[in-house]
C-alpha positions in Angstrom: 0.0 -0.1 0.1 1.3 3.3 -1.0 2.1 6.0 1.7 0.7 9.6 1.3 4.2 10.7 0.4 4.6 8.0 -2.3 1.2 9.1 -3.8 2.1 12.7 -3.9 5.5 12.0 -5.6 3.8 9.8 -8.0 1.0 12.3 -8.7 3.9 14.8 -9.4 5.8 12.6 -11.8 2.6 11.6 -13.6 0.9 14.9 -13.9 3.1 18.0 -13.5 6.7 17.0 -13.9 8.4 18.7 -16.8 8.8 15.4 -18.6 5.1 14.8 -18.6 4.0 18.3 -19.3 6.2 18.5 -22.5 6.3 14.9 -23.5 5.9 15.9 -27.2 8.9 18.1 -26.9 11.4 15.3 -25.8 13.0 15.1 -29.4 13.8 18.9 -29.4 15.0 18.7 -25.8 17.5 15.8 -26.8 18.7 17.8 -29.8 19.3 20.7 -27.6 21.2 18.5 -25.2 23.4 16.9 -27.8 24.3 20.4 -29.2 25.1 21.9 -25.9 27.4 19.1 -24.9 29.2 19.1 -28.2 29.6 23.0 -28.1 30.8 22.9 -24.4 33.6 20.2 -25.1 34.5 21.7 -28.5 35.1 25.1 -26.6 37.2 23.5 -23.8 39.1 20.7 -25.8 39.3 22.4 -29.1 42.6 23.5 -30.7 42.7 27.3 -31.2 42.7 28.7 -34.7 40.6 30.1 -37.5 38.8 26.8 -38.1 38.3 26.4 -34.3 36.4 29.8 -34.0 34.5 29.1 -37.3 33.2 25.7 -35.9 32.4 27.4 -32.4 30.5 30.2 -34.1 28.5 27.6 -36.3 27.8 25.4 -33.3 26.7 28.4 -31.1 24.3 29.6 -33.8 22.9 26.1 -34.3 22.5 25.6 -30.6 20.6 28.8 -30.1 18.3 28.1 -33.0 17.5 24.7 -31.4 16.7 26.3 -28.1 14.5 28.8 -29.8 12.6 25.9 -31.5 12.3 24.1 -28.1 10.9 27.2 -26.5 8.5 27.7 -29.4 7.0 24.2 -28.8 7.0 24.9 -25.0 5.1 28.3 -25.4 2.6 26.7 -27.8 2.1 24.0 -25.3 1.4 26.7 -22.6 -1.0 28.5 -24.9 0.9 31.9 -25.1 0.7 32.4 -28.8 -2.9 33.3 -29.2 -3.3 36.2 -31.5 0.4 36.7 -32.3 2.1 36.7 -35.7 4.9 34.4 -36.5 7.5 37.3 -36.2 6.1 38.1 -32.6 6.3 34.4 -31.6 9.8 34.0 -32.7 10.7 37.4 -30.9 9.0 36.0 -27.7 10.9 32.8 -27.9 14.3 34.7 -28.4 13.4 36.8 -25.2 12.4 33.6 -23.3 15.7 31.8 -24.1 17.6 35.0 -22.8 15.2 35.4 -19.7 15.6 31.8 -18.7 19.4 31.8 -19.4 19.0 28.7 -21.8 16.3 27.1 -19.6 18.3 27.3 -16.4 15.3 29.0 -14.7 12.6 27.2 -16.4 10.9 26.1 -13.3 10.6 29.8 -12.2 8.7 30.7 -15.3 5.3 32.2 -14.0 2.9 30.4 -16.5 4.5 27.1 -16.0 4.6 27.6 -12.2 1.0 28.6 -12.1 -0.1 25.5 -14.2 1.6 23.3 -11.7 0.2 25.1 -8.6 -3.4 24.7 -10.1 -3.1 21.1 -10.6 -1.3 20.4 -7.2 -4.0 22.5 -5.4 -6.8 20.5 -6.9 -5.0 17.2 -5.8 -4.8 18.3 -2.3 -8.3 19.6 -2.3 -9.5 16.2 -3.6 -7.6 14.3 -0.8 -8.9 16.7 1.7 -5.3 17.9 2.5 -5.7 21.5 1.5 -5.0 23.3 4.8 -2.2 24.9 6.6 -1.5 22.0 8.9 -1.3 19.2 6.2 0.7 21.4 3.8 3.3 22.2 6.6 3.5 18.4 7.3 4.2 17.5 3.7 6.5 20.5 3.3 8.7 19.1 6.4 8.6 15.6 5.2 9.8 16.4 1.7 12.6 18.8 3.1 13.9 15.8 5.3 13.5 13.4 2.4 15.8 15.6 0.3 18.2 16.1 3.1 18.4 12.4 3.8 18.6 10.9 0.3 19.5 13.6 -2.2 21.8 16.2 -0.4 25.0 15.9 -2.5 27.3 18.6 -2.8 27.1 20.4 -6.1 30.6 21.6 -5.6 32.1 18.1 -5.5 30.5 17.3 -8.9 31.9 20.4 -10.5 35.4 20.0 -9.0 35.5 16.3 -10.5 34.8 18.0 -13.7 37.1 21.1 -13.4 40.3 19.1 -12.3 40.8 17.0 -15.5 40.0 20.1 -17.6 42.4 22.2 -15.8 45.1 19.3 -15.8 44.6 19.2 -19.5 45.0 22.8 -19.8 48.2 23.0 -17.9 49.7 20.1 -19.9 48.9 21.5 -23.3 49.2 25.2 -22.9 52.0 25.5 -20.7 53.9 22.2 -21.6 55.6 21.9 -18.3 57.1 18.5 -19.4 59.6 20.3 -21.6 60.0 23.4 -19.2 63.1 24.1 -17.3 62.5 26.4 -14.3 65.1 27.8 -11.9 63.7 28.7 -8.6 66.7 31.0 -7.9 65.9 32.9 -10.9 63.8 36.1 -10.1 62.5 36.1 -13.8 61.4 32.2 -13.3 59.7 33.1 -10.1 57.8 36.0 -11.4 56.7 33.7 -14.4 55.6 30.9 -11.9 53.5 33.5 -10.1 51.8 34.8 -13.1 51.1 31.2 -14.3 49.4 30.4 -11.0 47.5 33.5 -11.1 46.3 32.7 -14.7 45.4 29.3 -13.5 43.4 30.6 -10.7 41.6 33.0 -13.1 41.1 30.3 -15.6 39.6 28.0 -13.0 37.1 30.6 -11.7 36.1 31.1 -15.4 35.8 27.4 -15.9 33.8 27.0 -12.6 31.2 29.6 -13.7 30.9 28.4 -17.3 30.7 24.9 -16.2 28.1 25.7 -13.6 25.8 27.5 -16.1 26.1 24.7 -18.5 25.3 22.0 -16.0 22.3 24.0 -14.8 21.1 24.4 -18.4 21.7 20.8 -19.1 19.7 19.7 -15.9 16.8 21.7 -16.8 16.8 20.4 -20.4 17.4 16.9 -19.4 14.3 17.1 -17.0 12.3 17.7 -20.1 13.2 14.3 -21.3 13.5 12.2 -18.1 12.1 12.7 -14.5 14.7 12.8 -11.7 13.4 12.0 -8.2 15.9 14.6 -6.6 14.7 17.5 -8.6 11.1 16.4 -8.3 11.3 16.7 -4.6 13.0 20.0 -4.8 10.4 21.4 -7.2 7.5 19.8 -5.3 8.7 21.3 -2.2 8.8 24.8 -3.7 5.3 24.3 -4.9 3.9 23.1 -1.6 5.7 26.0 0.2 3.8 28.4 -2.2 0.5 26.7 -1.6 1.3 26.8 2.2 1.8 30.6 2.1 -1.5 31.0 -0.1 -3.4 28.7 2.4 -2.0 30.5 5.6 -3.1 33.9 4.3 -6.4 32.6 3.5 -7.0 31.1 6.9 -5.7 34.2 8.6 -8.1 36.3 6.6 -11.1 34.0 7.5 -10.1 34.5 11.2 -9.9 38.2 10.9 -13.4 38.3 9.2 -14.8 36.0 12.1 -13.3 38.4 14.8 -14.8 41.6 13.1 -18.2 40.0 12.9 -18.0 39.1 16.6 -18.0 35.3 16.2 -15.6 33.0 17.9 -14.4 30.2 15.9 -14.9 26.8 17.7 -12.4 23.8 17.2 
């Protein structure tokens, strides 16, 4: 027999997860994933030169267009194209890509969030759990579930990616194998300081770029396949919003009862 938590998680996965809401857009999402991964590793591992920059430019343009096409499908699914011309639709999609930073903040999109909140509210109302007390319990249980099962440091994942990339960069760019450095030479010491400073700057840039790419890949991947960890996070956020909404509604009802001179009995 399923627990209430399992029923709630199954409801989310079957009805309001991104992979279910946009099930017809999976092919477009897979294309975007493939192009972004290809672009990322081409930028990091490619040999610099004229052909390198041409390939990067072409890949970047194709990737951007693929994301615009994906957004076009998503916006159409959410019903935001009513009464718009094709040019207006494309312009809206381009702005959408920029606003969501290549889908990094897709779950924060108001129209998508509103649709999820409406369906989740209906689910709680049907189950008789749409009140401040029950929502608080669900919210606390989901937060503990995430902490106990899924709370893995994102920094450790990024470091596991950054270390090989920086090692490759150091070996190929600086070519330390052939370098002969005299630590008693002030010029060599200055050069070493400059190199380590440059490595630190490069690592910071790699960290920022890798973090953005992983966030975008994660959001795009969730359009293809549901991952329980991110389901719990998104569901907790939605319930928190419903909890606040319910709290305000119940507080307003109490104020109305006080104004009318009634005492609410338990």
